[in-house]
Kinemage of the C-alpha trace (Angstrom):
@kinemage 1
@onewidth
@group {chain A} dominant
@subgroup {mainchain}
@vectorlist {calphas} color= white
{ca unk a 1} P -12.973 -20.333 2.927
{ca unk a 2} L -12.834 -19.077 -0.657
{ca unk a 3} L -11.628 -16.239 -2.838
{ca unk a 4} L -13.916 -13.785 -4.608
{ca unk a 5} L -13.048 -12.621 -8.121
{ca unk a 6} L -13.713 -8.957 -8.884
{ca unk a 7} L -12.892 -6.193 -11.328
{ca unk a 8} L -12.472 -2.490 -10.711
{ca unk a 9} L -14.724 0.058 -12.328
{ca unk a 10} L -12.020 2.448 -13.486
{ca unk a 11} L -12.169 6.225 -13.345
{ca unk a 12} L -14.463 8.676 -15.071
{ca unk a 13} L -11.728 11.340 -14.964
{ca unk a 14} L -9.428 9.491 -17.383
{ca unk a 15} L -11.591 9.534 -20.526
{ca unk a 16} L -14.804 10.983 -19.080
{ca unk a 17} L -17.096 8.247 -20.422
{ca unk a 18} L -20.734 8.612 -19.423
{ca unk a 19} L -20.797 4.936 -18.410
{ca unk a 20} L -18.553 5.722 -15.402
{ca unk a 21} L -20.267 8.891 -14.244
{ca unk a 22} L -20.932 8.105 -10.593
{ca unk a 23} L -20.994 5.087 -8.289
{ca unk a 24} L -24.163 3.476 -9.663
{ca unk a 25} L -22.974 3.664 -13.273
{ca unk a 26} L -19.592 2.268 -12.301
{ca unk a 27} L -21.386 -0.706 -10.773
{ca unk a 28} L -23.557 -1.170 -13.858
{ca unk a 29} L -20.502 -1.115 -16.131
{ca unk a 30} L -19.125 -4.226 -14.464
{ca unk a 31} L -22.344 -6.260 -14.636
{ca unk a 32} L -21.403 -7.794 -17.999
{ca unk a 33} L -17.748 -8.484 -17.171
{ca unk a 34} L -18.157 -12.016 -15.868
{ca unk a 35} L -18.068 -11.210 -12.145
{ca unk a 36} L -20.570 -10.454 -9.423
{ca unk a 37} L -18.238 -8.284 -7.325
{ca unk a 38} L -16.986 -4.812 -8.253
{ca unk a 39} L -14.380 -2.510 -6.748
{ca unk a 40} L -15.785 0.974 -7.300
{ca unk a 41} L -12.950 3.470 -7.759
{ca unk a 42} L -14.018 6.551 -5.834
{ca unk a 43} L -12.785 9.834 -7.299
{ca unk a 44} L -14.376 12.173 -4.784
{ca unk a 45} L -16.449 11.768 -1.645
{ca unk a 46} L -19.081 13.893 -3.391
{ca unk a 47} L -19.996 10.737 -5.339
{ca unk a 48} L -21.768 9.565 -2.188
{ca unk a 49} L -24.178 12.499 -2.770
{ca unk a 50} L -25.464 11.045 -6.057
{ca unk a 51} L -29.277 11.433 -6.129
{ca unk a 52} L -31.191 8.222 -5.352
{ca unk a 53} L -27.880 6.371 -4.888
{ca unk a 54} L -29.079 3.993 -2.178
{ca unk a 55} L -32.184 3.038 -4.193
{ca unk a 56} L -30.079 2.407 -7.298
{ca unk a 57} L -27.693 0.209 -5.352
{ca unk a 58} L -30.573 -1.796 -3.860
{ca unk a 59} L -31.783 -2.583 -7.384
{ca unk a 60} L -28.290 -3.605 -8.473
{ca unk a 61} L -27.837 -5.802 -5.390
{ca unk a 62} L -30.997 -7.706 -6.329
{ca unk a 63} L -29.015 -8.981 -9.304
{ca unk a 64} L -26.573 -10.636 -6.892
{ca unk a 65} L -23.877 -7.981 -7.212
{ca unk a 66} L -21.706 -6.907 -4.284
{ca unk a 67} L -18.992 -4.273 -4.174
{ca unk a 68} L -16.171 -2.591 -2.310
{ca unk a 69} L -14.803 0.934 -2.534
{ca unk a 70} L -11.317 2.114 -3.437
{ca unk a 71} L -11.097 5.279 -1.376
{ca unk a 72} L -9.671 8.565 -2.551
{ca unk a 73} L -5.982 8.634 -3.490
{ca unk a 74} L -3.503 10.606 -5.561
{ca unk a 75} L -4.466 8.569 -8.617
{ca unk a 76} L -8.221 8.683 -8.113
{ca unk a 77} L -8.454 12.332 -7.055
{ca unk a 78} L -6.475 13.969 -9.834
{ca unk a 79} L -3.081 14.103 -8.150
{ca unk a 80} L -4.239 15.721 -4.906
{ca unk a 81} L -3.184 14.134 -1.603
{ca unk a 82} L -6.556 14.328 0.114
{ca unk a 83} L -5.767 11.654 2.733
{ca unk a 84} L -2.354 12.568 4.217
{ca unk a 85} L -2.810 10.169 7.120
{ca unk a 86} L 0.910 10.053 7.903
{ca unk a 87} L 1.253 13.829 8.194
{ca unk a 88} L 2.330 15.590 11.397
{ca unk a 89} L 1.013 18.971 10.216
{ca unk a 90} L -1.969 20.148 12.266
{ca unk a 91} L -4.288 21.031 9.391
{ca unk a 92} L -3.372 17.969 7.341
{ca unk a 93} L -4.013 15.676 10.300
{ca unk a 94} L -7.450 17.066 11.118
{ca unk a 95} L -8.611 17.220 7.503
{ca unk a 96} L -7.327 13.737 6.677
{ca unk a 97} L -9.007 12.324 9.780
{ca unk a 98} L -12.321 13.837 8.788
{ca unk a 99} L -11.840 12.728 5.176
{ca unk a 100} L -11.035 9.189 6.287
{ca unk a 101} L -14.292 9.096 8.215
{ca unk a 102} L -16.231 10.385 5.223
{ca unk a 103} L -14.744 7.661 3.010
{ca unk a 104} L -15.586 5.002 5.586
{ca unk a 105} L -19.069 6.250 6.505
{ca unk a 106} L -20.017 6.823 2.869
{ca unk a 107} L -18.847 3.324 1.930
{ca unk a 108} L -20.631 1.729 4.861
{ca unk a 109} L -23.950 3.480 4.286
{ca unk a 110} L -24.296 2.132 0.757
{ca unk a 111} L -23.325 -1.417 1.770
{ca unk a 112} L -19.701 -1.752 0.628
{ca unk a 113} L -17.828 -4.818 1.872
{ca unk a 114} L -14.544 -2.955 2.097
{ca unk a 115} L -12.892 0.433 1.705
{ca unk a 116} L -9.255 0.212 0.622
{ca unk a 117} L -6.971 3.242 0.794
{ca unk a 118} L -3.302 3.918 0.159
{ca unk a 119} L -1.078 4.343 3.206
{ca unk a 120} L 0.998 7.550 3.045
{ca unk a 121} L 1.171 9.507 -0.191
{ca unk a 122} L 2.688 12.681 1.278
{ca unk a 123} L 6.125 13.859 0.151
{ca unk a 124} L 8.988 11.542 1.117
{ca unk a 125} L 10.625 12.530 4.395
{ca unk a 126} L 13.928 13.153 2.621
{ca unk a 127} L 12.327 15.938 0.523
{ca unk a 128} L 10.593 17.849 3.314
{ca unk a 129} L 13.401 20.371 3.775
{ca unk a 130} L 12.834 21.925 0.368
{ca unk a 131} L 9.240 23.065 1.006
{ca unk a 132} L 7.776 25.697 3.298
{ca unk a 133} L 5.352 24.222 5.827
{ca unk a 134} L 3.381 25.408 8.811
{ca unk a 135} L 5.214 24.957 12.112
{ca unk a 136} L 1.998 23.981 13.874
{ca unk a 137} L 2.663 20.298 14.535
{ca unk a 138} L 0.697 17.497 16.171
{ca unk a 139} L 1.560 14.153 17.724
{ca unk a 140} L 0.268 10.835 16.355
{ca unk a 141} L -3.093 11.307 18.100
{ca unk a 142} L -3.584 14.710 16.503
{ca unk a 143} L -2.915 16.680 19.705
{ca unk a 144} L -0.659 19.744 19.710
{ca unk a 145} L 2.917 18.494 19.846
{ca unk a 146} L 3.275 20.394 23.129
{ca unk a 147} L 1.037 17.797 24.841
{ca unk a 148} L 3.422 14.944 24.054
{ca unk a 149} L 6.423 17.017 25.175
{ca unk a 150} L 4.826 17.978 28.482
{ca unk a 151} L 3.932 14.363 29.211
{ca unk a 152} L 7.523 13.301 28.433
{ca unk a 153} L 9.928 15.966 29.804
{ca unk a 154} L 13.016 13.958 28.823
{ca unk a 155} L 11.876 14.184 25.223
{ca unk a 156} L 12.194 17.962 25.103
{ca unk a 157} L 15.451 17.849 27.082
{ca unk a 158} L 16.818 15.663 24.300
{ca unk a 159} L 15.369 17.768 21.474
{ca unk a 160} L 16.766 21.175 22.455
{ca unk a 161} L 20.297 19.766 22.534
{ca unk a 162} L 20.270 18.164 19.065
{ca unk a 163} L 22.095 20.192 16.434
{ca unk a 164} L 19.920 18.884 13.571
{ca unk a 165} L 16.789 20.022 15.433
{ca unk a 166} L 18.304 23.400 16.308
{ca unk a 167} L 18.948 23.947 12.611
{ca unk a 168} L 15.300 23.406 11.750
{ca unk a 169} L 13.133 26.520 11.675
{ca unk a 170} L 13.729 29.753 13.578
{ca unk a 171} L 13.012 28.571 17.106
{ca unk a 172} L 16.657 28.388 18.176
{ca unk a 173} L 17.435 31.954 17.044
{ca unk a 174} L 14.361 33.197 18.891
{ca unk a 175} L 15.370 31.244 22.004
{ca unk a 176} L 18.921 32.640 21.987
{ca unk a 177} L 17.630 36.205 21.688
{ca unk a 178} L 15.169 35.629 24.521
{ca unk a 179} L 17.892 34.173 26.731
{ca unk a 180} L 20.143 37.111 25.960
{ca unk a 181} L 17.287 39.432 26.956
{ca unk a 182} L 16.857 37.508 30.213
{ca unk a 183} L 20.571 37.898 30.965
{ca unk a 184} L 20.493 41.640 30.345
{ca unk a 185} L 17.401 42.014 32.559
{ca unk a 186} L 19.087 40.029 35.317
{ca unk a 187} L 22.174 42.248 35.231
{ca unk a 188} L 20.073 45.432 35.384
{ca unk a 189} L 18.004 44.078 38.230
{ca unk a 190} L 20.794 42.537 40.332
{ca unk a 191} L 23.695 44.665 39.204
{ca unk a 192} L 25.754 41.540 38.628
{ca unk a 193} L 26.060 38.563 36.237
{ca unk a 194} L 24.040 35.437 37.027
{ca unk a 195} L 25.942 32.433 38.243
{ca unk a 196} L 26.769 29.628 35.803
{ca unk a 197} L 24.132 27.423 37.393
{ca unk a 198} L 21.488 30.161 37.105
{ca unk a 199} L 22.410 30.704 33.465
{ca unk a 200} L 22.144 26.995 32.619
{ca unk a 201} L 18.757 26.696 34.305
{ca unk a 202} L 17.370 29.852 32.684
{ca unk a 203} L 18.734 28.884 29.283
{ca unk a 204} L 17.142 25.418 29.436
{ca unk a 205} L 13.778 26.799 30.519
{ca unk a 206} L 13.867 29.467 27.808
{ca unk a 207} L 14.752 26.954 25.092
{ca unk a 208} L 12.010 24.573 26.227
{ca unk a 209} L 9.275 27.185 26.266
{ca unk a 210} L 10.255 28.674 22.919
{ca unk a 211} L 10.540 25.208 21.362
{ca unk a 212} L 7.077 24.170 22.579
{ca unk a 213} L 5.388 27.397 21.568
{ca unk a 214} L 7.146 27.636 18.197
{ca unk a 215} L 5.900 24.216 17.073
{ca unk a 216} L 2.396 24.850 18.430
{ca unk a 217} L 1.743 28.074 16.524
{ca unk a 218} L 1.550 29.007 12.864
{ca unk a 219} L 4.808 30.134 11.323
{ca unk a 220} L 6.530 29.040 8.122
{ca unk a 221} L 9.761 27.090 7.916
{ca unk a 222} L 11.408 24.588 5.615
{ca unk a 223} L 10.354 21.078 6.549
{ca unk a 224} L 9.296 21.441 10.213
{ca unk a 225} L 7.364 18.160 9.880
{ca unk a 226} L 10.742 16.448 10.208
{ca unk a 227} L 10.926 17.676 13.819
{ca unk a 228} L 7.701 15.866 14.716
{ca unk a 229} L 8.997 12.679 13.082
{ca unk a 230} L 12.312 12.906 14.980
{ca unk a 231} L 10.510 13.452 18.278
{ca unk a 232} L 8.045 10.612 17.718
{ca unk a 233} L 10.916 8.325 16.691
{ca unk a 234} L 12.677 9.149 19.944
{ca unk a 235} L 9.433 8.667 21.891
{ca unk a 236} L 8.788 5.267 20.301
{ca unk a 237} L 12.260 4.108 21.275
{ca unk a 238} L 11.840 5.373 24.839
{ca unk a 239} L 8.528 3.523 25.211
{ca unk a 240} L 9.640 0.315 23.500
{ca unk a 241} L 6.761 0.787 21.098
{ca unk a 242} L 5.800 -2.516 19.406
{ca unk a 243} L 5.486 -0.887 15.969
{ca unk a 244} L 9.049 0.425 16.311
{ca unk a 245} L 10.291 -2.966 17.498
{ca unk a 246} L 8.657 -4.790 14.585
{ca unk a 247} L 9.599 -2.356 11.811
{ca unk a 248} L 12.982 -1.002 12.933
{ca unk a 249} L 13.996 -3.601 15.490
{ca unk a 250} L 16.834 -1.592 17.040
{ca unk a 251} L 17.736 1.725 18.603
{ca unk a 252} L 18.583 4.459 16.105
{ca unk a 253} L 21.468 6.661 17.217
{ca unk a 254} L 21.035 10.435 17.119
{ca unk a 255} L 23.483 10.779 14.235
{ca unk a 256} L 21.488 8.193 12.271
{ca unk a 257} L 18.245 10.113 12.844
{ca unk a 258} L 19.951 13.149 11.352
{ca unk a 259} L 21.059 11.151 8.279
{ca unk a 260} L 18.304 12.035 5.807
{ca unk a 261} L 19.524 9.722 3.043
{ca unk a 262} L 19.061 6.677 5.295
{ca unk a 263} L 15.859 7.920 6.908
{ca unk a 264} L 13.918 5.170 5.096
{ca unk a 265} L 15.272 2.780 7.744
{ca unk a 266} L 13.065 4.288 10.487
{ca unk a 267} L 10.534 6.670 8.891
{ca unk a 268} L 8.064 3.813 8.096
{ca unk a 269} L 7.683 3.156 11.832
{ca unk a 270} L 6.749 6.788 12.556
{ca unk a 271} L 4.444 6.992 9.530
{ca unk a 272} L 2.727 3.814 10.746
{ca unk a 273} L 2.391 5.352 14.223
{ca unk a 274} L 0.631 8.426 12.802
{ca unk a 275} L -1.759 6.198 10.851
{ca unk a 276} L -2.222 4.094 13.984
{ca unk a 277} L -3.262 7.264 15.843
{ca unk a 278} L -6.088 7.918 13.407
{ca unk a 279} L -7.521 4.471 14.194
{ca unk a 280} L -6.731 4.508 17.927
{ca unk a 281} L -8.413 7.684 19.123
{ca unk a 282} L -9.983 5.679 21.935
{ca unk a 283} L -6.484 5.225 23.409
{ca unk a 284} L -5.643 8.942 23.352
{ca unk a 285} L -5.052 10.417 26.854
{ca unk a 286} L -6.554 13.752 25.836
{ca unk a 287} L -8.758 13.338 22.804
{ca unk a 288} L -8.617 16.607 20.874
{ca unk a 289} L -10.657 15.114 18.032
{ca unk a 290} L -13.873 14.754 20.020
{ca unk a 291} L -15.567 17.203 17.653
{ca unk a 292} L -14.791 14.753 14.837
{ca unk a 293} L -16.451 11.946 16.781
{ca unk a 294} L -13.053 10.375 17.327
{ca unk a 295} L -12.530 6.718 16.575
{ca unk a 296} L -13.210 5.061 13.214
{ca unk a 297} L -13.281 1.443 14.435
{ca unk a 298} L -16.894 1.525 15.734
{ca unk a 299} L -18.018 2.619 12.266
{ca unk a 300} L -16.328 -0.422 10.722
{ca unk a 301} L -17.944 -2.658 13.321
{ca unk a 302} L -21.355 -1.104 12.683
{ca unk a 303} L -21.235 -1.809 8.947
{ca unk a 304} L -19.200 -5.049 9.177
{ca unk a 305} L -16.832 -3.546 6.632
{ca unk a 306} L -13.076 -3.835 6.194
{ca unk a 307} L -10.775 -0.826 6.075
{ca unk a 308} L -7.734 -2.038 4.169
{ca unk a 309} L -4.351 -0.319 3.773
{ca unk a 310} L -2.439 -0.568 0.501
{ca unk a 311} L 1.052 0.264 -0.770
{ca unk a 312} L 0.836 3.567 -2.679
{ca unk a 313} L 2.659 4.502 -5.866
{ca unk a 314} L 6.104 6.104 -5.627
{ca unk a 315} L 7.333 9.499 -6.747
{ca unk a 316} L 9.805 9.107 -9.598
{ca unk a 317} L 13.375 9.170 -8.302
{ca unk a 318} L 12.343 8.453 -4.688
{ca unk a 319} L 11.033 4.901 -5.023
{ca unk a 320} L 12.870 3.756 -1.907
{ca unk a 321} L 11.595 6.643 0.220
{ca unk a 322} L 7.830 6.126 0.245
{ca unk a 323} L 6.950 6.621 3.903
{ca unk a 324} L 4.994 3.389 4.353
{ca unk a 325} L 5.141 0.932 1.461
{ca unk a 326} L 6.432 -2.504 2.496
{ca unk a 327} L 3.961 -5.293 3.229
{ca unk a 328} L 5.538 -6.334 6.581
{ca unk a 329} L 5.397 -2.700 7.745
{ca unk a 330} L 1.720 -2.387 6.824
{ca unk a 331} L 1.138 -5.702 8.592
{ca unk a 332} L 2.680 -4.248 11.771
{ca unk a 333} L 0.347 -1.241 11.561
{ca unk a 334} L -2.729 -3.403 11.042
{ca unk a 335} L -1.822 -5.906 13.755
{ca unk a 336} L -1.288 -3.191 16.365
{ca unk a 337} L -4.623 -1.549 15.633
{ca unk a 338} L -6.053 -4.917 16.646
{ca unk a 339} L -9.428 -4.820 14.939
{ca unk a 340} L -10.812 -7.675 12.860
{ca unk a 341} L -12.089 -5.059 10.414
{ca unk a 342} L -8.690 -3.492 9.652
{ca unk a 343} L -6.656 -5.357 7.037
{ca unk a 344} L -4.070 -5.158 4.235
{ca unk a 345} L -4.315 -4.812 0.470
{ca unk a 346} L -1.448 -6.106 -1.667
{ca unk a 347} L -0.750 -4.514 -5.036
{ca unk a 348} L 2.312 -6.110 -6.646
{ca unk a 349} L 2.434 -3.477 -9.367
{ca unk a 350} L 2.688 -0.749 -6.732
{ca unk a 351} L 5.287 -2.745 -4.801
{ca unk a 352} L 7.492 -3.181 -7.874
{ca unk a 353} L 7.049 0.511 -8.635
{ca unk a 354} L 8.351 1.279 -5.126
{ca unk a 355} L 11.430 -0.855 -5.876
{ca unk a 356} L 10.163 -3.608 -3.574
{ca unk a 357} L 10.528 -7.290 -4.427
{ca unk a 358} L 7.189 -8.986 -3.640
{ca unk a 359} L 8.973 -12.317 -3.150
{ca unk a 360} L 11.182 -10.920 -0.394
{ca unk a 361} L 8.346 -8.955 1.217
{ca unk a 362} L 6.148 -12.035 1.441
{ca unk a 363} L 9.047 -13.985 2.944
{ca unk a 364} L 9.459 -11.250 5.551
{ca unk a 365} L 5.842 -11.546 6.719
{ca unk a 366} L 5.296 -13.516 9.935
{ca unk a 367} L 4.171 -17.128 9.572
{ca unk a 368} L 0.487 -16.140 9.897
{ca unk a 369} L 0.834 -12.720 8.309
{ca unk a 370} L -1.433 -13.624 5.397
{ca unk a 371} L -4.413 -13.767 7.736
{ca unk a 372} L -4.464 -9.958 7.785
{ca unk a 373} L -4.540 -9.763 3.976
{ca unk a 374} L -8.027 -9.355 2.531
{ca unk a 375} L -7.562 -7.789 -0.915
{ca unk a 376} L -5.111 -8.509 -3.732
{ca unk a 377} L -4.998 -6.215 -6.745
{ca unk a 378} L -4.283 -8.297 -9.823
{ca unk a 379} L -2.656 -6.981 -12.995
{ca unk a 380} L 0.296 -8.071 -15.091
{ca unk a 381} L 3.065 -7.197 -12.595
{ca unk a 382} L 5.151 -4.338 -13.941
{ca unk a 383} L 7.261 -1.662 -12.224
{ca unk a 384} L 5.764 1.039 -14.465
{ca unk a 385} L 2.750 2.464 -12.625
{ca unk a 386} L -0.119 2.641 -13.219
{ca unk a 387} L -0.122 0.255 -16.198
{ca unk a 388} L -2.985 -2.081 -15.194
{ca unk a 389} L -2.255 -4.454 -18.073
{ca unk a 390} L -4.670 -7.409 -18.457
{ca unk a 391} L -3.521 -10.902 -17.478
{ca unk a 392} L -3.663 -13.391 -20.411
{ca unk a 393} L -4.553 -17.015 -19.716
{ca unk a 394} L -1.451 -19.200 -19.743
{ca unk a 395} L 0.921 -16.257 -19.409
{ca unk a 396} L 4.012 -15.737 -17.285
{ca unk a 397} L 2.055 -13.045 -15.434
{ca unk a 398} L -0.656 -15.550 -14.474
{ca unk a 399} L 1.985 -17.962 -13.155
{ca unk a 400} L 3.886 -15.212 -11.272
{ca unk a 401} L 0.682 -14.079 -9.572
{ca unk a 402} L -0.167 -17.671 -8.662
{ca unk a 403} L 3.275 -18.222 -7.124
{ca unk a 404} L 2.947 -15.161 -4.897
{ca unk a 405} L -0.607 -15.978 -3.824
{ca unk a 406} L 0.424 -19.556 -3.102
{ca unk a 407} L 3.175 -18.215 -0.820
{ca unk a 408} L 0.637 -15.981 0.914
{ca unk a 409} L -1.775 -18.885 1.249
{ca unk a 410} L 0.892 -20.759 3.197
{ca unk a 411} L 0.910 -17.776 5.564
{ca unk a 412} L -2.833 -17.733 6.138
{ca unk a 413} L -4.358 -15.911 3.150
{ca unk a 414} L -7.268 -18.327 2.746
{ca unk a 415} L -10.063 -15.991 1.718
{ca unk a 416} L -10.492 -12.496 0.359
{ca unk a 417} L -10.923 -10.594 -2.873
{ca unk a 418} L -8.862 -10.851 -6.067
{ca unk a 419} L -9.519 -7.601 -7.897
{ca unk a 420} L -8.354 -6.979 -11.445
{ca unk a 421} L -7.751 -3.233 -11.696
{ca unk a 422} L -8.607 -2.086 -15.192
{ca unk a 423} L -7.081 0.668 -17.274
{ca unk a 424} L -8.705 2.304 -20.292
{ca unk a 425} L -9.302 1.156 -23.869
{ca unk a 426} L -12.131 -0.640 -25.622
{ca unk a 427} L -11.397 -3.975 -23.946
{ca unk a 428} L -9.653 -3.194 -20.643
{ca unk a 429} L -10.139 -6.644 -19.088
{ca unk a 430} L -9.609 -9.172 -21.923
{ca unk a 431} L -8.772 -12.600 -20.408
{ca unk a 432} L -8.062 -11.375 -16.879
{ca unk a 433} L -11.226 -12.801 -15.316
{ca unk a 434} L -10.568 -16.192 -16.940
{ca unk a 435} L -6.975 -16.130 -15.666
{ca unk a 436} L -8.154 -15.264 -12.133
{ca unk a 437} L -10.651 -18.118 -12.222
{ca unk a 438} L -7.832 -20.559 -12.876
{ca unk a 439} L -5.776 -18.975 -10.079
{ca unk a 440} L -8.724 -19.224 -7.682
{ca unk a 441} L -9.540 -22.808 -8.721
{ca unk a 442} L -6.106 -24.252 -8.082
{ca unk a 443} L -5.367 -22.182 -4.978
{ca unk a 444} L -8.517 -23.555 -3.390
{ca unk a 445} L -7.396 -27.054 -4.434
{ca unk a 446} L -4.088 -26.403 -2.622
{ca unk a 447} L -2.094 -27.120 -5.767
{ca unk a 448} L 1.614 -26.169 -5.463
{ca unk a 449} L 2.923 -24.039 -8.357
{ca unk a 450} L 5.190 -26.835 -9.631
{ca unk a 451} L 2.257 -29.256 -9.829
{ca unk a 452} L -0.176 -27.134 -11.841
{ca unk a 453} L -1.862 -29.141 -14.632
{ca unk a 454} L -2.204 -28.113 -18.268
{ca unk a 455} L -5.697 -26.891 -17.455
{ca unk a 456} L -4.184 -23.992 -15.485
{ca unk a 457} L -2.568 -22.828 -18.721
{ca unk a 458} L -5.840 -23.041 -20.603
{ca unk a 459} L -5.063 -26.357 -22.335
{ca unk a 460} L -7.061 -29.582 -22.233
{ca unk a 461} L -5.073 -32.771 -21.587
{ca unk a 462} L -7.348 -34.530 -24.091
{ca unk a 463} L -7.262 -31.744 -26.653
{ca unk a 464} L -6.054 -32.257 -30.221
{ca unk a 465} L -3.093 -29.866 -29.797
{ca unk a 466} L -1.755 -31.941 -26.890
{ca unk a 467} L -2.241 -35.223 -28.759
{ca unk a 468} L -0.430 -33.860 -31.823
{ca unk a 469} L 2.527 -32.824 -29.709
{ca unk a 470} L 2.632 -36.256 -28.053
{ca unk a 471} L 2.787 -37.972 -31.501
{ca unk a 472} L 5.615 -35.679 -32.598
{ca unk a 473} L 7.547 -36.349 -29.393
{ca unk a 474} L 7.209 -40.109 -29.862
{ca unk a 475} L 8.370 -39.920 -33.482
{ca unk a 476} L 11.518 -38.056 -32.501
{ca unk a 477} L 12.274 -39.804 -29.229
{ca unk a 478} L 15.292 -41.629 -30.808
{ca unk a 479} L 16.813 -38.536 -32.455
{ca unk a 480} L 19.517 -38.038 -29.784
{ca unk a 481} L 21.151 -41.429 -30.676
{ca unk a 482} L 20.914 -41.118 -34.463
{ca unk a 483} L 24.076 -42.316 -36.178
{ca unk a 484} L 25.126 -44.355 -33.150
{ca unk a 485} L 23.237 -47.580 -33.996
{ca unk a 486} L 24.910 -50.639 -35.619
{ca unk a 487} L 21.658 -51.730 -37.279
{ca unk a 488} L 20.201 -49.968 -40.340
{ca unk a 489} L 18.118 -46.958 -39.393
{ca unk a 490} L 14.560 -46.887 -40.626
{ca unk a 491} L 12.871 -43.573 -41.276
{ca unk a 492} L 10.318 -44.617 -43.844
{ca unk a 493} L 7.260 -44.880 -41.586
{ca unk a 494} L 4.861 -47.075 -43.559
{ca unk a 495} L 6.295 -45.998 -46.960
{ca unk a 496} L 8.575 -48.280 -48.957
{ca unk a 497} L 12.317 -47.962 -49.569
{ca unk a 498} L 11.695 -47.091 -53.198
{ca unk a 499} L 9.406 -44.255 -52.150
{ca unk a 500} L 12.191 -42.939 -49.906
{ca unk a 501} L 14.702 -43.086 -52.734
{ca unk a 502} L 12.349 -40.998 -54.860
{ca unk a 503} L 12.088 -38.332 -52.106
{ca unk a 504} L 8.475 -39.067 -51.277
{ca unk a 505} L 9.169 -39.264 -47.524
{ca unk a 506} L 9.929 -35.547 -47.466
{ca unk a 507} L 6.559 -34.831 -49.004
{ca unk a 508} L 4.959 -37.059 -46.386
{ca unk a 509} L 6.691 -35.162 -43.574
{ca unk a 510} L 5.232 -31.892 -44.847
{ca unk a 511} L 1.739 -33.172 -45.499
{ca unk a 512} L 1.016 -35.547 -42.631
{ca unk a 513} L -0.430 -32.865 -40.317
{ca unk a 514} L -2.790 -31.331 -42.817
């Protein structure tokens, strides 16, 4: 059980250097960086189409080099959310499912050990009401939302009576007009008003049908995706869903679902459920994604490759509203997919940027939660993303990283990849690989953070700088009791009293270390 040290290739799009133009060149760039494992930062799935790519990689692998892939993300694809895996919008779901498969298949075909992707980079739930979206919604398996409603009649009975759902989109206005038309038709046909019971029954049926059809067809409204999230939240509570139990842990009242400002208390569970659906197509009652060849897990098994989910970066001003960012929440997602090839990636820089304290998140993981962690992105931890600052040997950053990894090791993180993610510049790595080697060395020796030797800090116990400090300490060990002794104090070292009277001892103090 050991850790593998790696560096990331960086992105061609930042400075457009020829040395990073494509997967093979990104691998070659890292060959002289002191590691034999590279995380290739994928900017577009078209990179898998590079001519002669598999032959080039075979030649590179002969040099003992292995690699993983960082899948497409907002950062790597020029600010475009190409993998909206937590989306309830029909088109987004289908495209992201297909794109996920292309990332995984492309990585597997060329022999990657892992493919790590960010969780949910779509707009925060709290902002959805300001943008026009399609009203064609899907459930967490990608089926038309109508399918989930028809399988769970109580769900639609609840939905049509919630004021915050009636206020979303135009469905309620359409339903009222249709019911009014039914009433007028009834009066013309029967020459009398319907009874109260007949009205209630007809109204309910009208509202249900309009609601189901409205959110299964293409119209435009402000933030209809919220409706799917509300319905799935209600469904998860009804079914005692384990993801809901582990992330939320309690029933959310209707008024609390309507409270957008506090939606971060339950939205992660629904976002995780949508991501879960992409990986659990084999559990879908009516698989509407058969044309996309459904489940991703067999692909991972075929290539013996990990798919690893990582905290994304936050939108400025909404750091606490990223849909799925916390490590324990990602752990719940991964655990409930229940595949040995689905894991977590921890990026402390991203966590800090999402206003998450890594110390508290690690504490919140179950006792064996570290077993699901396979990748750690290493940089100097900073809340300003993406900084990707190198880690100097003997620095506070090196010690902070060690502390967190030690805590994770106590929870089962015994092997995996430590990847330094580089930025730009002439020397983007500096001492980071050396710092990671020290971290790896003493983690594998099970050394607690408070027992790390000087070697961890890049100093030799027998080195001249340590010996000089020890001499100085010994010379000044009696300083705290100066002036308190009843016997004459001697400060002359081996010089005479007359030399001291002439001021020669001061010269000695200045010159003795030359």
